[in-house]
All heavy atoms as an XYZ file, in Angstrom:
749
protein
N     107.446     67.668    148.991
C     106.919     68.829    148.292
C     106.279     68.375    146.992
O     106.775     67.482    146.326
C     108.038     69.827    148.035
C     107.615     71.004    147.166
S     108.775     72.353    147.178
C     107.988     73.377    148.382
N     105.181     69.007    146.606
C     104.429     68.626    145.424
C     104.997     69.228    144.155
O     106.072     69.814    144.130
N     104.231     69.068    143.107
C     104.579     69.606    141.802
C     103.899     70.961    141.651
O     102.759     71.139    142.067
C     104.081     68.636    140.703
O     104.602     67.341    140.984
C     104.531     69.074    139.336
N     104.597     71.913    141.042
C     104.049     73.259    140.902
C     102.801     73.268    140.020
O     102.771     72.642    138.960
C     105.107     74.191    140.312
N     101.769     73.977    140.489
C     100.565     74.154    139.690
C     100.872     75.063    138.510
O     101.671     75.998    138.623
C      99.449     74.771    140.530
C      98.891     73.914    141.663
C      97.835     74.705    142.435
C      98.304     72.632    141.124
N     100.221     74.799    137.381
C     100.397     75.624    136.196
C      99.421     76.790    136.234
O      98.292     76.663    136.717
C     100.151     74.795    134.940
C     101.091     73.609    134.718
C     100.700     72.862    133.441
C     102.547     74.056    134.640
N      99.844     77.904    135.685
C      98.959     79.060    135.553
C      98.002     78.807    134.386
O      98.229     77.915    133.555
C      99.778     80.322    135.272
O     100.361     80.241    133.977
N      96.944     79.597    134.311
C      96.013     79.466    133.190
C      96.733     79.660    131.855
O      96.429     78.990    130.875
C      94.863     80.469    133.321
C      93.856     80.061    134.389
O      93.829     78.875    134.781
O      93.087     80.935    134.824
N      97.701     80.567    131.818
C      98.477     80.814    130.594
C      99.298     79.582    130.222
O      99.343     79.189    129.056
C      99.395     82.042    130.782
O      98.585     83.177    131.114
C     100.199     82.328    129.536
N      99.923     78.967    131.213
C     100.718     77.759    130.950
C      99.828     76.598    130.513
O     100.204     75.816    129.632
C     101.514     77.370    132.194
C     102.615     78.349    132.535
C     103.230     78.077    133.898
O     102.484     77.852    134.873
O     104.480     78.094    133.977
N      98.654     76.480    131.110
C      97.712     75.419    130.722
C      97.275     75.635    129.278
O      97.286     74.705    128.469
C      96.505     75.377    131.674
C      96.948     74.962    133.078
C      95.430     74.428    131.135
C      95.913     75.221    134.158
N      96.900     76.866    128.935
C      96.467     77.174    127.568
C      97.571     76.860    126.571
O      97.315     76.291    125.496
C      96.032     78.631    127.457
N      98.807     77.196    126.906
C      99.937     76.907    126.019
C     100.111     75.401    125.844
O     100.325     74.912    124.732
C     101.217     77.543    126.575
N     100.002     74.661    126.930
C     100.133     73.205    126.851
C      99.020     72.575    126.042
O      99.243     71.621    125.279
N      97.814     73.105    126.167
C      96.674     72.532    125.440
C      96.712     72.842    123.948
O      96.041     72.164    123.169
C      95.357     72.996    126.059
C      95.062     72.438    127.450
C      93.709     72.934    127.946
C      95.125     70.927    127.477
N      97.504     73.816    123.535
C      97.671     74.045    122.091
C      98.295     72.821    121.431
O      98.062     72.559    120.256
C      98.502     75.298    121.839
C      97.680     76.568    121.989
C      98.367     77.789    121.411
N      99.467     78.281    122.222
C      99.337     79.059    123.288
N      98.144     79.436    123.704
N     100.400     79.462    123.954
N      99.079     72.070    122.204
C      99.682     70.836    121.703
C      98.760     69.632    121.898
O      99.064     68.529    121.442
C     101.011     70.563    122.436
C     102.014     71.684    122.319
C     102.494     71.863    120.888
O     102.740     70.857    120.214
O     102.610     73.033    120.458
N      97.663     69.836    122.607
C      96.707     68.765    122.937
C      95.296     69.231    122.569
O      94.450     69.454    123.436
C      96.794     68.447    124.441
C      98.163     68.031    124.975
C      98.209     68.164    126.486
C      98.481     66.617    124.533
N      95.017     69.396    121.286
C      93.770     70.043    120.871
C      92.485     69.297    121.233
O      91.408     69.909    121.235
C      93.921     70.167    119.357
C      94.911     69.113    118.976
C      95.839     68.999    120.148
N      92.564     68.012    121.558
C      91.363     67.252    121.929
C      91.007     67.381    123.404
O      89.996     66.841    123.850
C      91.538     65.771    121.567
C      91.645     65.558    120.071
O      90.888     66.208    119.326
O      92.490     64.751    119.640
N      91.832     68.103    124.155
C      91.626     68.256    125.594
C      91.009     69.612    125.901
O      91.283     70.592    125.223
C      92.955     68.103    126.332
C      93.477     66.712    126.283
C      94.150     66.122    125.231
C      93.340     65.706    127.274
N      94.444     64.828    125.536
C      93.958     64.539    126.785
C      92.762     65.684    128.534
C      94.003     63.361    127.517
C      92.812     64.506    129.273
C      93.432     63.353    128.760
N      90.180     69.638    126.942
C      89.586     70.893    127.397
C      89.933     71.123    128.862
O      90.101     70.173    129.624
C      88.048     70.885    127.230
O      87.509     69.774    127.947
C      87.645     70.792    125.774
N      90.020     72.382    129.199
C      90.341     72.805    130.567
C      89.052     73.245    131.234
O      88.391     74.170    130.772
C      91.348     73.960    130.489
C      91.662     74.597    131.787
N      92.060     75.902    131.880
C      91.647     74.128    133.054
C      92.284     76.209    133.138
N      92.036     75.149    133.874
N      88.696     72.548    132.309
C      87.504     72.909    133.080
C      87.896     72.906    134.551
O      88.237     71.857    135.105
C      86.343     71.917    132.825
C      85.144     72.282    133.675
C      85.968     71.881    131.354
N      87.861     74.078    135.172
C      88.203     74.164    136.590
C      89.635     73.739    136.841
O      90.561     74.222    136.204
N      89.799     72.784    137.736
C      91.129     72.325    138.138
C      91.523     71.032    137.444
O      92.313     70.256    137.969
C      91.167     72.137    139.647
N      90.982     70.797    136.231
C      91.313     69.564    135.511
C      91.268     69.786    134.003
O      90.777     70.810    133.523
C      90.359     68.433    135.901
O      89.041     68.747    135.507
N      91.791     68.817    133.282
C      91.671     68.775    131.828
C      91.034     67.440    131.479
O      91.205     66.452    132.209
C      93.023     68.956    131.100
C      94.048     67.889    131.500
C      93.577     70.357    131.342
C      95.350     67.926    130.700
N      90.282     67.402    130.378
C      89.631     66.138    130.023
C      89.528     65.980    128.513
O      89.572     66.953    127.755
C      88.246     66.028    130.664
O      87.398     67.016    130.146
N      89.396     64.726    128.126
C      89.224     64.345    126.730
C      88.311     63.137    126.681
O      88.453     62.205    127.487
C      90.561     63.978    126.093
C      90.367     63.466    124.669
C      91.602     62.954    124.004
N      91.230     62.509    122.649
C      92.037     61.890    121.827
N      93.289     61.646    122.174
N      91.611     61.515    120.637
N      87.392     63.127    125.711
C      86.556     61.960    125.471
C      86.975     61.324    124.157
O      87.132     62.011    123.137
C      85.060     62.349    125.422
O      84.700     62.895    126.688
C      84.186     61.140    125.121
N      87.168     60.017    124.195
C      87.545     59.235    123.012
C      86.378     58.332    122.664
O      85.822     57.677    123.553
C      88.791     58.367    123.311
C      89.138     57.483    122.133
C      89.971     59.238    123.726
N      86.008     58.296    121.403
C      84.991     57.348    120.958
C      85.711     56.187    120.280
O      86.292     56.345    119.207
C      83.982     57.983    120.016
C      82.889     56.999    119.673
C      81.555     57.642    119.377
O      81.365     58.816    119.699
O      80.713     56.932    118.825
N      85.670     55.038    120.914
C      86.332     53.838    120.399
C      85.447     53.169    119.349
O      84.228     53.355    119.345
C      86.611     52.875    121.556
N      86.038     52.365    118.480
C      85.241     51.686    117.459
C      84.293     50.630    118.023
O      83.311     50.280    117.377
C      86.283     51.059    116.529
C      87.568     51.084    117.265
C      87.469     52.149    118.307
N      84.576     50.141    119.227
C      83.705     49.150    119.871
C      83.891     49.256    121.381
O      84.845     49.879    121.861
C      84.058     47.727    119.411
O      85.331     47.351    119.914
N      82.984     48.646    122.122
C      83.101     48.632    123.575
C      84.419     47.985    123.997
O      85.143     48.524    124.838
C      81.907     47.884    124.184
C      81.986     47.775    125.683
C      81.763     48.883    126.488
C      82.274     46.564    126.280
C      81.833     48.783    127.873
C      82.346     46.458    127.666
C      82.125     47.572    128.456
N      84.753     46.849    123.398
C      85.991     46.159    123.782
C      87.228     46.977    123.447
O      88.215     46.958    124.197
C      86.053     44.776    123.134
C      85.068     43.761    123.715
C      85.168     42.432    122.960
C      85.296     43.554    125.195
N      87.198     47.725    122.343
C      88.331     48.589    122.005
C      88.481     49.693    123.056
O      89.598     50.062    123.426
C      88.151     49.183    120.615
N      87.366     50.216    123.551
C      87.419     51.216    124.610
C      88.013     50.652    125.889
O      88.826     51.299    126.552
N      87.610     49.448    126.233
C      88.146     48.792    127.430
C      89.644     48.523    127.271
O      90.427     48.713    128.207
C      87.373     47.485    127.728
C      85.915     47.798    128.078
C      88.046     46.669    128.824
C      85.725     48.680    129.290
N      90.062     48.127    126.073
C      91.487     47.896    125.828
C      92.272     49.204    125.954
O      93.371     49.212    126.507
C      91.702     47.264    124.455
C      93.154     46.880    124.254
O      93.690     46.099    125.080
O      93.775     47.373    123.283
N      91.707     50.310    125.466
C      92.369     51.605    125.621
C      92.533     51.929    127.107
O      93.604     52.369    127.537
C      91.578     52.698    124.910
C      92.079     54.122    125.122
C      93.512     54.295    124.632
C      91.136     55.111    124.442
N      91.499     51.703    127.889
C      91.580     51.947    129.332
C      92.693     51.097    129.944
O      93.480     51.588    130.760
C      90.222     51.674    130.018
C      90.365     51.630    131.530
C      89.201     52.708    129.595
N      92.791     49.845    129.539
C      93.836     48.965    130.069
C      95.226     49.513    129.733
O      96.118     49.561    130.587
C      93.680     47.547    129.501
C      94.720     46.559    130.025
C      94.753     45.265    129.225
N      94.988     45.474    127.803
C      96.177     45.767    127.259
N      97.240     45.925    128.029
N      96.291     45.923    125.968
N      95.415     49.954    128.484
C      96.726     50.465    128.071
C      97.061     51.776    128.789
O      98.207     51.985    129.207
C      96.789     50.620    126.554
C      96.791     49.246    125.874
C      96.900     49.298    124.362
N      95.678     49.844    123.802
C      95.626     50.896    122.983
N      96.727     51.511    122.596
N      94.458     51.314    122.510
N      96.063     52.644    128.976
C      96.286     53.876    129.731
C      96.629     53.535    131.184
O      97.521     54.145    131.777
C      95.060     54.812    129.642
C      95.154     55.940    130.659
C      94.919     55.366    128.227
N      95.952     52.545    131.753
C      96.225     52.135    133.136
C      97.665     51.660    133.302
O      98.303     51.951    134.325
C      95.246     51.052    133.569
N      98.186     50.946    132.310
C      99.583     50.481    132.386
C     100.543     51.663    132.437
O     101.485     51.680    133.235
C      99.903     49.569    131.203
C      99.228     48.216    131.282
C      99.434     47.365    130.044
O      99.991     47.868    129.028
O      99.032     46.186    130.078
N     100.307     52.666    131.579
C     101.156     53.863    131.585
C     100.995     54.611    132.909
O     101.980     55.036    133.518
C     100.807     54.781    130.388
C     101.511     56.128    130.510
C     101.166     54.110    129.072
N      99.761     54.762    133.360
C      99.500     55.483    134.611
C     100.225     54.831    135.784
O     100.775     55.528    136.646
C      97.995     55.542    134.872
N     100.233     53.518    135.825
C     100.945     52.816    136.901
C     102.444     53.079    136.815
O     103.095     53.306    137.839
C     100.674     51.309    136.824
C      99.332     50.908    137.389
C      99.267     51.100    138.900
O      99.983     50.400    139.631
O      98.476     51.963    139.328
N     102.986     53.061    135.592
C     104.430     53.292    135.433
C     104.835     54.677    135.910
O     105.899     54.840    136.508
C     104.851     53.109    133.967
C     105.097     51.671    133.586
C     105.908     51.543    132.305
N     105.286     52.198    131.173
C     104.392     51.642    130.356
N     104.016     50.401    130.546
N     103.891     52.318    129.344
N     104.005     55.688    135.625
C     104.371     57.058    135.995
C     103.762     57.481    137.329
O     103.981     58.616    137.772
C     104.013     58.068    134.873
C     104.756     57.730    133.592
C     102.520     58.165    134.647
N     103.002     56.588    137.958
C     102.345     56.851    139.242
C     101.509     58.135    139.204
O     101.598     58.997    140.082
C     103.369     56.898    140.384
C     102.693     56.834    141.735
O     101.651     56.215    141.897
N     103.285     57.505    142.717
N     100.715     58.234    138.141
C      99.801     59.376    137.985
C      98.568     58.841    137.275
O      98.656     58.367    136.146
C     100.476     60.489    137.173
C      99.710     61.767    137.191
N      99.366     62.403    138.356
C      99.216     62.528    136.194
C      98.698     63.514    138.062
N      98.590     63.603    136.752
N      97.418     58.898    137.933
C      96.246     58.148    137.486
C      95.084     59.063    137.103
O      94.680     59.902    137.903
C      95.814     57.180    138.589
C      96.920     56.271    138.997
N      97.843     56.627    139.958
C      97.283     55.056    138.550
C      98.719     55.643    140.097
N      98.408     54.685    139.254
N      94.553     58.876    135.892
C      93.402     59.686    135.478
C      92.112     59.176    136.102
O      92.009     58.010    136.485
C      93.367     59.486    133.962
C      93.912     58.102    133.769
C      94.968     57.947    134.845
N      91.130     60.055    136.187
C      89.764     59.613    136.444
C      89.241     59.137    135.097
O      89.476     59.791    134.073
C      88.904     60.758    136.970
C      89.328     61.219    138.362
O      89.927     60.413    139.098
O      89.065     62.386    138.688
N      88.561     58.003    135.085
C      88.096     57.408    133.834
C      86.611     57.105    133.932
O      86.168     56.469    134.891
C      88.872     56.107    133.524
C      90.379     56.382    133.460
C      88.380     55.483    132.213
C      91.237     55.126    133.387
N      85.866     57.560    132.931
C      84.433     57.313    132.853
C      84.160     56.570    131.546
O      84.524     57.059    130.465
C      83.665     58.636    132.874
C      82.167     58.424    132.842
O      81.651     57.768    133.757
O      81.527     58.916    131.900
N      83.555     55.398    131.642
C      83.279     54.569    130.470
C      81.780     54.552    130.234
O      81.011     54.178    131.122
C      83.789     53.128    130.672
C      85.276     53.136    131.004
C      83.482     52.273    129.439
C      85.789     51.805    131.530
N      81.377     54.951    129.048
C      79.973     54.932    128.629
C      79.930     54.258    127.270
O      80.115     54.910    126.248
C      79.402     56.355    128.516
C      79.581     57.204    129.751
C      78.605     56.800    130.828
N      78.922     57.480    132.069
C      78.046     58.098    132.806
N      76.791     58.149    132.446
N      78.424     58.654    133.930
N      79.739     52.967    127.262
C      79.727     52.121    126.068
C      81.018     52.337    125.299
O      82.066     51.924    125.765
C      78.466     52.346    125.226
C      78.321     51.386    124.084
C      78.506     50.035    124.118
C      77.985     51.694    122.738
N      78.290     49.483    122.879
C      77.973     50.491    122.006
C      77.687     52.876    122.071
C      77.682     50.434    120.644
C      77.386     52.811    120.727
C      77.382     51.597    120.032
N      81.006     53.000    124.147
C      82.225     53.191    123.364
C      82.931     54.505    123.693
O      84.010     54.767    123.190
C      81.911     53.176    121.864
C      81.359     51.865    121.375
C      81.108     51.863    119.878
N      80.579     53.135    119.414
C      80.719     53.591    118.160
N      81.344     52.885    117.266
N      80.195     54.749    117.824
N      82.318     55.333    124.513
C      82.894     56.637    124.848
C      83.641     56.543    126.185
O      83.056     56.180    127.195
C      81.807     57.696    124.925
C      81.160     57.963    123.570
C      79.985     58.910    123.655
N      80.317     60.207    124.227
C      80.777     61.250    123.541
N      80.961     61.148    122.247
N      81.045     62.385    124.150
N      84.915     56.908    126.130
C      85.754     56.871    127.327
C      86.253     58.290    127.589
O      86.873     58.897    126.707
C      86.947     55.911    127.154
C      87.795     55.873    128.420
C      86.476     54.511    126.768
N      85.969     58.797    128.773
C      86.423     60.138    129.132
C      87.532     60.020    130.170
O      87.378     59.351    131.195
C      85.270     60.990    129.688
O      84.255     61.083    128.674
C      85.743     62.392    130.064
N      88.644     60.679    129.864
C      89.792     60.735    130.772
C      89.841     62.142    131.348
O      89.783     63.124    130.607
C      91.091     60.449    130.014
C      91.131     59.080    129.393
C      90.782     58.899    128.063
C      91.504     57.978    130.141
C      90.810     57.643    127.484
C      91.539     56.713    129.572
C      91.191     56.543    128.239
N      89.952     62.255    132.664
C      90.070     63.539    133.334
C      91.338     63.520    134.171
O      91.575     62.571    134.929
C      88.837     63.815    134.216
O      87.667     63.775    133.383
C      88.930     65.172    134.886
N      92.128     64.558    134.004
C      93.418     64.635    134.688
C      93.502     65.860    135.577
O      93.122     66.967    135.181
C      94.551     64.709    133.655
C      94.724     63.484    132.775
C      95.658     63.796    131.610
C      95.259     62.333    133.592
N      93.998     65.638    136.774
C      94.291     66.686    137.736
C      95.259     66.076    138.743
O      95.145     64.899    139.059
C      93.015     67.139    138.439
O      93.292     68.162    139.363
N      96.195     66.858    139.200
C      97.103     66.369    140.230
C      96.430     66.659    141.569
O      96.591     67.728    142.154
C      98.485     67.034    140.112
O      98.974     66.816    138.783
C      99.471     66.427    141.106
N      95.633     65.692    142.014
C      94.809     65.890    143.209
C      95.638     66.280    144.429
O      95.218     67.127    145.219
C      93.988     64.632    143.506
C      93.074     64.260    142.390
N      91.981     65.018    142.032
C      93.104     63.214    141.522
C      91.366     64.454    141.014
N      92.024     63.364    140.678
N      96.820     65.694    144.566
C      97.652     65.974    145.738
C      98.127     67.428    145.766
O      98.465     67.948    146.825
C      98.850     65.031    145.784
O      99.639     65.181    144.607
N      98.136     68.084    144.597
C      98.565     69.479    144.526
C      97.403     70.434    144.288
O      97.590     71.648    144.252
C      99.624     69.650    143.433
C     100.910     68.921    143.791
O     101.405     69.127    144.912
O     101.406     68.138    142.966
N      96.209     69.897    144.077
C      95.026     70.728    143.954
C      94.816     71.406    142.610
O      94.186     72.456    142.549
N      95.326     70.803    141.546
C      95.113     71.413    140.228
C      95.934     70.746    139.146
O      96.354     69.599    139.272
N      96.181     71.496    138.095
C      96.853     70.972    136.904
C      98.347     71.267    136.986
O      98.756     72.405    137.240
C      96.244     71.600    135.635
C      94.748     71.279    135.565
C      96.961     71.097    134.388
C      93.990     72.101    134.554
N      99.129     70.214    136.747
C     100.591     70.331    136.744
C     101.125     69.778    135.425
O     100.377     69.242    134.608
C     101.218     69.550    137.918
O     101.003     68.137    137.692
C     100.627     69.952    139.264
N     102.422     69.875    135.256
C     103.059     69.326    134.047
C     102.819     67.812    133.932
O     102.786     67.279    132.827
C     104.546     69.628    134.038
C     104.817     71.118    133.977
C     106.086     71.481    133.245
N     106.239     72.923    133.217
C     105.645     73.733    132.358
N     104.851     73.245    131.456
N     105.838     75.033    132.394
N     102.645     67.146    135.066
C     102.354     65.708    135.040
C     101.069     65.427    134.267
O     100.981     64.444    133.534
C     102.216     65.170    136.471
C     103.502     65.171    137.258
C     103.257     65.058    138.750
C     103.076     63.684    139.240
N     102.985     63.594    140.704
N     100.081     66.304    134.405
C      98.803     66.121    133.715
C      98.970     66.302    132.209
O      98.450     65.506    131.424
C      97.757     67.088    134.264
C      97.529     66.860    135.749
O      97.172     65.729    136.130
O      97.737     67.806    136.528
N      99.697     67.336    131.816
C      99.919     67.555    130.387
C     100.724     66.410    129.772
O     100.432     65.966    128.658
C     100.618     68.897    130.149
C      99.832     70.144    130.554
C     100.676     71.392    130.330
C      98.513     70.233    129.808
N     101.712     65.919    130.510
C     102.523     64.812    129.998
C     101.678     63.548    129.826
O     101.757     62.871    128.791
C     103.703     64.540    130.934
N     100.843     63.233    130.819
C     100.004     62.037    130.705
C      98.955     62.221    129.611
O      98.637     61.266    128.893
C      99.349     61.686    132.037
C      98.554     60.384    132.071
C      99.380     59.182    131.588
C      98.011     60.130    133.469
N      98.437     63.431    129.441
C      97.487     63.692    128.357
C      98.129     63.374    127.004
O      97.490     62.771    126.133
C      97.009     65.139    128.400
N      99.378     63.750    126.839
C     100.088     63.430    125.602
C     100.229     61.938    125.391
O     100.070     61.427    124.264
N     100.506     61.212    126.454
C     100.618     59.744    126.361
C      99.269     59.131    126.014
O      99.172     58.203    125.213
C     101.136     59.153    127.670
C     102.475     59.681    128.164
C     103.709     59.129    127.473
N     103.931     57.720    127.652
C     104.604     57.150    128.639
N     105.100     57.882    129.615
N     104.783     55.856    128.675
N      98.197     59.644    126.628
C      96.853     59.145    126.328
C      96.509     59.417    124.866
O      95.972     58.543    124.174
C      95.811     59.754    127.288
C      96.015     59.210    128.708
C      94.388     59.475    126.788
C      95.205     59.915    129.767
N      96.839     60.610    124.373
C      96.598     60.928    122.963
C      97.286     59.915    122.057
O      96.706     59.424    121.098
C      97.089     62.338    122.627
C      96.099     63.414    122.994
O      94.979     63.088    123.469
O      96.433     64.593    122.797
N      98.540     59.631    122.359
C      99.297     58.681    121.536
C      98.604     57.307    121.538
O      98.439     56.696    120.471
C     100.732     58.551    122.051
C     101.537     57.568    121.286
N     102.055     57.830    120.046
C     101.877     56.285    121.580
C     102.692     56.764    119.600
N     102.607     55.814    120.511
N      98.191     56.838    122.700
C      97.519     55.550    122.778
C      96.171     55.569    122.053
O      95.820     54.623    121.347
C      97.317     55.143    124.239
C      98.603     54.826    125.009
C      98.287     54.682    126.497
C      99.274     53.579    124.463
N      95.418     56.643    122.228
C      94.096     56.742    121.592
C      94.214     56.829    120.072
O      93.385     56.267    119.353
C      93.343     57.954    122.135
N      95.228     57.515    119.603
C      95.398     57.706    118.174
C      96.017     56.504    117.473
O      96.021     56.437    116.252
C      96.232     58.961    117.895
C      95.535     60.232    118.357
O      94.289     60.200    118.546
O      96.223     61.249    118.543
N      96.538     55.568    118.262
C      97.171     54.367    117.696
C      96.460     53.100    118.159
O      97.084     52.080    118.393
C      98.655     54.326    118.055
C      99.429     55.421    117.419
N      99.627     56.634    118.028
C     100.018     55.503    116.215
C     100.312     57.408    117.225
N     100.570     56.764    116.118
N      95.125     53.179    118.324
C      94.390     51.996    118.753
C      94.007     51.157    117.562
O      93.803     51.587    116.499
C      93.099     52.331    119.476
O      93.053     53.533    120.094
């Protein structure tokens, strides 16, 4: 059995704690502008390590220094608590680069 999908109200409440994230459709996303291309790649590496540990993987788009993370629990067809939790971990990593 999968993880319960969050309602729009629950997503909005969770995003109040994650102000850099936006809710679009069945996902949430955040773009981080790194100080350099290599710093962006290092952030991706650190996020990948966390994602592997929790077995929940973001979609990642790298455009020079801009890295966009998009989260959705694909197996459940939308946003779950797993997405909000990983968004918080990504915020911590991005804010401490």
